[in-house]
PAKOL-183408 format. One record per residue (C-alpha): x, y, z; residue in three letters. Coordinates in steps of 0.1 Angstrom, whole numbers, plus 5000, padded with zeros to 4 digits. Layout:
N
XYZAla
...
This chain:
488
735458417752Met
739058287758Lys
741858517770Ile
745558447773Val
747258637799Ala
750958687810Ala
753058887833Val
756558937819Ile
758159237839Ala
761559367843His
762959727847Glu
766459687833Thr
769359887846Asn
771859817819Thr
774759937842Phe
773859717871Ser
776259437880Pro
773259217891Leu
772558917869Ser
768858857856Thr
768358487849Gly
765258277847Leu
765458197885Lys
765158567893His
761558587880Phe
759958427908Gly
760858227941Pro
762257947918Gln
761658107886Gly
758558227867Pro
755058087877Arg
752857907852Phe
749157797849Gly
746957797880Asp
749757877902Glu
750458197883Ala
746758287882Tyr
746358247919Gln
749558447926Trp
748058727906Val
744758717921Arg
746158727955Ala
748259047949Gly
747759387937Arg
749359397902Arg
748059547870Ser
747159187859Met
745059167891Thr
742859437877Gly
742959277843Met
741758937857Leu
738959117875Ala
737759277842Ala
738058937825Ala
735958767852Glu
733359027850Gln
733058967813Ala
732658587819Gly
735858507801Ala
737958197804Glu
741558307812Val
744758097805Val
747658237826Met
750558137804Ala
753258277826Val
753858527856Ala
757458637859Gly
758658947877Asn
762159027886Ala
763859307906Gln
765559567885Pro
769159447875Ser
770959427843Arg
769859307809Ala
767658997810Val
769358667799Asp
768458527766Ala
767458197781Glu
765058367805Ala
763458597779Phe
763058307755Glu
761558077780Ala
758958327792Met
758258437755Ala
757758087743Glu
755258017771Ala
753158307760Leu
753358237723Cys
752657867728Arg
749457957747Ala
748458197718Val
749157927691Arg
746657717710Gln
743857977701Gly
742358277720Cys
740158567714Asp
742358837732Ala
745658877750Val
746159067784Phe
749759157791Leu
751259317822Glu
754759427811Leu
757059707825His
758159897795Gly
761859917803Ala
762859557797Met
766159517778Val
767259177767Thr
770959077763Ser
770458947729His
767659147713Leu
767559477731Gly
763859597733Asp
762159327754Gly
758459447752Glu
758659537715Gly
760059197706Glu
757559007727Leu
754659187712Leu
755859147677Ala
756158767682Arg
752558757694Val
751258987666Arg
753058747641Ala
751158447653Ile
747858627652Ala
747958947631Pro
744359067642Asp
744358947679Leu
743159217703Pro
746059287727Ile
745759497760Ala
748959617777Val
749459777811Ala
752759947817Leu
754860107844Asp
755360487844Leu
759060417840His
758760267807Gly
760960347777Asn
758360307749Ile
759460177716Ser
757660197683Ala
757459817682Gly
755359837715Thr
752860087700Ile
752559917667Glu
751659567680Asn
749059637707Cys
745359737707Thr
745059917740Thr
747760057762Leu
747760227795Val
750460327819Gly
750460417857Tyr
749660777865Lys
751260787899Thr
754760777913Tyr
754760657941Pro
752660387923His
749260347939Ile
747160307907Asp
748759977896Ile
745659757898Val
743360027882Glu
745760077853Thr
745359707844Gly
741759727847Arg
741460017825Arg
743659857797Ala
741559547799Ala
738059717800Glu
739059927770Thr
739859637750Leu
736859447759Leu
734759737749Ala
736559747715Ser
735859377711Met
732059447717Arg
732359697689Gly
731559997712Glu
734860187704Ile
737760167680Arg
740960247698Pro
743560447680Lys
747060507695Leu
749560787688Ala
752960847704Tyr
755561127710Ala
759061097724His
760061407744Cys
763861387738Arg
764561417774Met
765761197803Met
763961337835Pro
765661257868Asn
763561007887Met
763761227918Leu
761661477899Arg
759061227886Met
756761237916Ala
753361297903Thr
752061497932Asp
754161807925Asp
756261997902Gly
756461957864Ala
755361597864Met
752161677882Ala
751461947855Glu
751861687827Leu
749661437845Met
746961707849Ala
747061767811Met
746661397806Ala
743661377829Arg
742061677812Gln
742461517778Ala
740661207791Glu
737761427806Glu
737461567772Ala
736961227755Gly
740361047752Ala
740160687762Leu
743460707780Ala
746460927780Val
749660797797Ser
752961017804Val
755960787809Phe
758860947826Gly
761160677813Gly
763860477831Phe
767160667825Pro
769460397836Leu
768460167807Ala
770960267780Asp
768860187749Cys
767660387719Pro
764160447734Asp
765160577767Thr
763460887780Gly
760161057785Met
757360977762Ser
753461027758Val
750960777745Ile
747360897738Ala
744560657729Met
741360797714Thr
738060637699Asn
738860617661Asp
740660967660Asp
744460927655Val
744861297646Asp
743361387679Leu
745461137698Ala
748661287681Gln
747661627688Ala
747261537726Ile
750761377725Cys
752261677709Asp
750761917733Arg
752061737764Ile
755461687746Arg
755762067741Lys
754762127777Ala
757461887790Ala
760062047769Trp
759262377781Ala
759962257817Arg
762762037809Arg
765262197833Asp
762662147862Asp
763061757857Phe
766761777865Gln
768561767899Val
771661957911Ala
773461717934Phe
774861837967Glu
778061687981Pro
777261408004Leu
779161558033Ala
777161878030Ser
773961688031Thr
774861498063Ile
775961828078Gly
772561988072Arg
771061668088Ala
773061718120Ala
771762068124Arg
768061968123Ile
766761958159Ala
763761708157Asp
763461388141Gly
762861148125Pro
765161298099Val
764961088067Leu
768261048049Leu
767260888014Val
770160717998Asp
768760717963His
771860597945Ala
771760247959Asp
767960187955Asn
767459817946Cys
764159897928Asn
766360077902Ser
769159817900Gly
771159897930Gly
773059647949Thr
771959767982Gln
775259727999Asp
776860077995Ser
777960208029Met
778860558020Asp
775860738034Val
775960548066Ile
779660598070Ala
779460968064Glu
776560998091Ala
778760818116Leu
781961018108Asn
779961338114Gln
778761208148Gly
774961138141Leu
773360928168Asp
770060758173Gly
770160608138Ile
768060318122Ala
769460208088Ala
769059958062Gly
768359698050Pro
771959638038Ile
772259328016Ala
775159118029Asp
774658738031Pro
778158688045Glu
777758928074Ala
774258788081Val
775758428083Ala
778458548106Leu
776058718130Met
773658418131Ile
776658198139Glu
777458428168Ala
773858438181Gly
771458688196Val
773058888224Gly
776658818211Ala
779059118205Thr
780659088171Val
783159288151Glu
782859258114Leu
782959428079Ala
779359508068Val
778359588032Gly
780659738005Gly
781259397989Lys
780259517954Thr
782959647932Asp
781960017925Phe
785060117906Ser
783160147873Ala
781260437888Ile
784060607906Gly
784460377937Gly
783160387972Ser
784260378008Ser
784059988007Gly
782859778037Pro
782359938070Leu
783959788100Leu
781359768129Leu
781359648165Thr
777959578180Gly
775459338197Ile
773359108176Val
769859208188Arg
767459018165Val
767558718141Ile
764558688118Ser
763458478088Asp
762958818069Gly
759458778061Gln
756659028065Phe
753559178046Thr
753359528032Val
750359718048Arg
750960058032Gly
749560208001Pro
752460107978Val
752259747967Phe
749759677995Thr
749559308005Gly
752859197991Ser
754758938009Val
758259038014Ile
761058778019Asn
764358928026Leu
765958608035Gly
767558568070Arg
767758918085Thr
769659048115Val
769759368135Val
773159478146Leu
773159748173Asp
776259948175Thr
774960178202Gly
774660478179Arg
772960278151Met
770559988148Lys
771559838113Leu
769259598094Val
771359348074Val
769659088051Ser
770458828027Glu
767958958001Gly
767159307986Arg
763959507989Cys
763159867988Glu
761760018022Pro
758160048009Leu
756660028043Asp
757360108081Leu
757059728085Ala
760659718069Met
761859818105Phe
759059718126Arg
759059338117Phe
762559328135Val
761559538165Gly
762659888155Ile
760060158158Glu
760960398131Pro
759060698147Thr
761260678178Ala
764460708159Glu
766261038154Arg
767560948119Tyr
766360698094Leu
768760598066Ile
766860418037Ile
767660328001Lys
764860467980Ser
763960717954Lys
760260817955Ile
758260517967Gln
759060588004Tyr
756860908004Arg
753460778015Pro
755060578044Thr
758460698057Phe
757761058043Gly
754661078062Ala
756361038096Ile
759461248087Ala
760161578101Lys
762661648073Ala
763761458044Val
767161498027Leu
768261327994Glu
771761187997Cys
773861147967Asn
775760857978Gly
777460567957Thr
775460307937Gly
774560177904Phe
771060337908Ala
772560687909Ser
770960947889Leu
774061147885Asp
774261077847Tyr
777961187846Gly
778860857864Lys
777660647834Phe
778960587799Asp
775760617778Phe
776360467744Arg
772960357729Arg
770560637738Val
769260827707Thr
770961167707Arg
770561447711Pro
768661427743Ile
768461657774His
770361677796Pro
773161477781Leu
773261737752Asp
772862107753Ala
769662267741Gly
């Protein structure tokens, strides 16, 4: 048995100013062939689980392409076409099945729906080819995606700790169908709502209730039930929460499951929204908390949602209100990094940090922050994630510097990465458990690591292109009506 496999993954923030070219899908662009295969095998991706299932089945695997880019604006036509052609070329050469790790919220600059287009092209080459797809919980699922795959499974956790398991389940279900043991049938329901990502955590609240319903349906016999919170910053027709159920040769049952969960989601639609507190009030509350570490989560500038990771508004407000004992970062500012490296470890410098992005499209920001401090550490920016989210990933922030202002230790880097692990501070000599305040740019992924050591967690509504304050964005392509953009 020959399987063609591919990773083509991007969570598109259509409002982000950050470009998404071919070079962004890997160290020097996407990986191909054996290099791609070995990269996937060494990681903890959905495709890692898919490959394990393929190997157990004794299949030959051709890894056509493996490309994964950080969230940013719509994928360039050149980048999409290069990766799509690599996949299609491998399929044309003949295979018995296709395994795909996609995201579910890819938007291309020239065609719109990335996943639906990709699957349609594969299906056009081989109309009866079995296709397994693994997706992120934040996918905005299109009809084209549903119509052109055989099995589909999405993550059930946010923070994402079931990534490998998701891929394995999608692959094993497909392999069972190829052996004639089952006949997968898919059904779909859009929930007509855009949940706030801060309320998509699957361990509490309304999202936990929906995931429990999905698991109950699986325990009752469904092959897989996936609830997609959606990615609200992708302004496209399919944006929003959806449900996909997969059953054994019973499409009516699959549709009934989808409709039941959709109705439950709609009944709790207001529980998926957030009332944002003014930033000054949030920092004021932080100042009154006696014991630390107090975690200040700057969710609006989260790079894993398309943020530029250089907004200084939360840090500026914390300093303005007299907070002390702060560790913050990383702030992406290659210019500041270069100046501090030139000055050298131990040097006292005065320079403008962060705020280099033009935030005027979303109301503006405080701009760069003029800081005086000592350069304490210069690092190559590389470390390995040891925590439960993206375990084993090797992070490369580019050259990274610690600036110590006395009241604050600030990590400044050339590259961007969400603080997934306490190693984000420890690799440059900062012990996060010893700090009074920690300022990080994240949404939910921090919970198993930074959340576990925090005495208090405050969500800060700063400035950034990853903001979940929908009023800051001009939505034009989302299918209306949809909650909460429209009444009802």
